[in-house]
N, C-alpha and C positions, 0 to 999 in steps of 0.2 A: 363468407368465411368469418368466423368469430375472432375478433381481435383480443388477444390476451395481453393484459398489462404486464410488462416485464417485472420480475420479482428480484429485489436486491436484498441480500443479507448484510446487515450492518453488524459486524462482529466486534464486540467489545463490552466492557462492563460499564454500562451507561451510568453516568453520574452528572448531576447538575454542576458539580465543582470542576468538571473538565470543560474548558471553554470550547474545544472543538466539538464535543458532543452537543453542547447547547446550540451550536451553529447549524447542525445538520437539518433539523426540521425546516428552517428558513431556506436553506440551500435547495432542499427538495421542492419546496414551493416555487422557488425562483426557476428551477429547471422546468417545471411544468408551465409556468406563466410566461417566462421569457424565451425558452428554447423549445417549448412543446415536447419536452422529454418527460413523460409521466411515468413514474416508477411506483411500484407497490413495495414499500420498504418494511422490513421486519428487523427489529433489534434482536440479536442472538447473543446472550451472555456466553462468555468463553466456556463455562462449565457445560452448557448445552451443546456448544459447537463440537465438543469432544465426542459426543455420542455418534455411533455409526449411522450414517444416512441423514444426519441433522441438517446438512446443507444441500441435500438432493432437491432438484427442481428449481433451484435459483438460477437466475440469468446473469447475476454478477455478485461478487463478494468484495466488500470493502472492510479491510481490517484496520480499525480505527486506533488512535492513540489511547493511552491510559495504562501503561505498564507501571509496576509489574501486574500482569493480568492475574485474575483469580485462578485461571487454569492455563498454564503454559501449553499443555497438551491440546487444549481447545484452539488456541491461537495457531499452533502449528498444523492442526488438522484443517483449519480454514485455508491456510496457504497450500497445503498439499492437495486438498480437494480441487481448488482452482487450478493448480498447476497440472495435475494429472488428467483432469476432465475437460480442460480447455475452456473453463468458465472465466469470463472477464474478471480481472482482479486489480484492485488498487490497494496498496498498503501505505499508510502515512505514519511517519514518526516510528512508534513501536511496531507498526505494521511492516515498515521497511526492515527494522531490526529482525523481526521474526521470519520475514521472507528469506533473509540471509541465513538465519539459523536453520530453517527447514531445508533449504537447498544444500547447505553444508553437510547436514546429517544424512539426508536421504538420497542425494545425487552424487555428492563428492565422497561418500563413504566415511565421513568423519563423525562417527557415531558418538564420540566422546566430547565434542565441542559443546559449549554452553554459552548462555547469555550472562554477562558479568553482573548485571543488576540482580538477576534471580539466583545466581550461583557465584557470589563474590569470592569464594575460596576455590573455585574451579581452576584447574591447571590449563585447560584449553579453552580460552575465552575468545570466541569469534566476534562477539560484541563486547566492547570495552568502554570504560569511562572516557569521555572526550577530554582532550588536553585543556580545552576551555569550554565551559558550559554554554549551551546555545539557548537556554531558557530566556525567552523574551527577546531573542536576537533576530535581526533581519540582515540578510546578506545576499550578495550576488552569487549566481550559479551559472557556470558555463556548461552549455549543452552540446553534446557531440553531434555534428552534422550527420544527416542520413539515418538517424535513429527514430524509434517510436516517440521518444520524448520530444525530439525536435518537431516531428509532424504534429504532435498534440499541442505543443506550446507555440509553434509557429515562429520560433526564434532560437538563436544559439546563445542567448544570454538573458537571464531573468532575475528578478529581485524577489526573494521569498522570506517567509516568516517561520521561525522555529520555536520549539518549546521542549527541548530534550537535553539530556546529559550523557547519552550513550550513542556510539557509532561503530562502524566496521573496524575491526582490527586489520590493518593493512598487511600484516604477515600472511593473511589468507587470500589476498587478492588474486594472485596468480592461480592458485588451486581452483578457486571459484570460476575464474575466467576460462580456464582449461576445460571445465565441465559445462560451459555454455552460458554462464550468467554474464550479461553485458552491463557494464557500469557506464551509464550514458550522461552523467552530470557530476560536476565537482565544483567545490568552492575555489576561491582564488589561490588558496594554498595547496590545491590538488586533492583535498579530502573528498572522498566519495559521498555524493548526496542523492543520486538517482540510479536505479537499476531497472532492468527489463529482461524479458526472455524473448529473443528474436523469433523462435519457432512457435510461439504461443499466439493465439488470436488477439489477446490483449492482456498483458501482464506487466504492470508498472508499479513502482514503489519509490517513495521519496522520504528522505529523512526530515525534510521540511513539511509543514502542515498546510496544504493548499486550502483547507477549509477555513483558515484564518485570513485568507486574502481579502483585502478591502474591508468593506463594512458588512459583508455577508449577503448583500442584495444581488450580486452578480457572481454566479458560481465560477470558480477557477477553471481554466481550460482542462486540467486533468480530471476534474469532477464531471464536466460536460462530456468529455471523451468516454469516461466509464459509463455514463448514462446512455450514450449513443451505442456503445458496445453491447450493453444489456438489451437495448431495443433490437439490435441485429441478431443477438443470440436467441431472443424469444421468437424472432421471425424465421430462424434457421438460415439467416443470410450471413455472408462474410462480413467481418468487421471492416468498415471503411475508414481508415485513419491514414 
C-alpha cells in the first residue's frame, strides 16, 4: 500500500509580520522530527479558500490568526467545510472567533450576526471587543473535565499566550450551547477561551495561540493533536484522542 502524506490547509493571509505565521514552518519541522508526524502543508489565502472546492482533499484545516482577514467569506468557508465534512479542524485566535461566527450563522440560524472587528457598526455582534485587550497577555485557562480539550492537553488547567482584542459575546452563549457547541475552557473570570464540537472527529478552537507556546521547538499539544488527527483522516481511521 502506498502511504500518502496527510495534507493540511493552513488558511490565513500569510505575513512575516504575524508572529504565529512565522512560527508555523518550525512547528511543522518539529512535528516531523520529534513526533514523526509528517504533514504536507499548503498555505491557502482566505480569498482562495472562498472558492468552491478549494479545500477538497485536505486531511486537516488550521484557520490561523491574522484578522481582519482579507476575505471573511473564505475564513467562514474553511470552518464550514471542516465542520460539515468531518475534516479535523483547529482554529486559533481569529480562527476561534470565526468558528463561533460560522456556527452562529449556519447552525443557530442567526444569519444577521457579525464579527465586531469587521463590522463595528453591526447591531448583532457575536464577536465583540474584549473588556481588556489580551495582546501580549499570558494567563491561566481552566479546562472542563471529560472534554476533547482535556484529552488533548492532558490537564484541567493550563497557562497560555494570547494576542487578540476580540472574543465571544456572552449574550449568545446559551443559543450556541443549545445547538451543540461546547465551550470547554475559560479563564479565571469565566470568559470563554476554548470551544469544540462533540460529534465531530476533531474540531477544536482556542482564543489563545498555541503556536506561541514556548520557543517554538516543541509543538503545543493542540497542534500535535491536529497533526495526529490528520494522519488518521488520511488513513481512513478513527481519530484517537
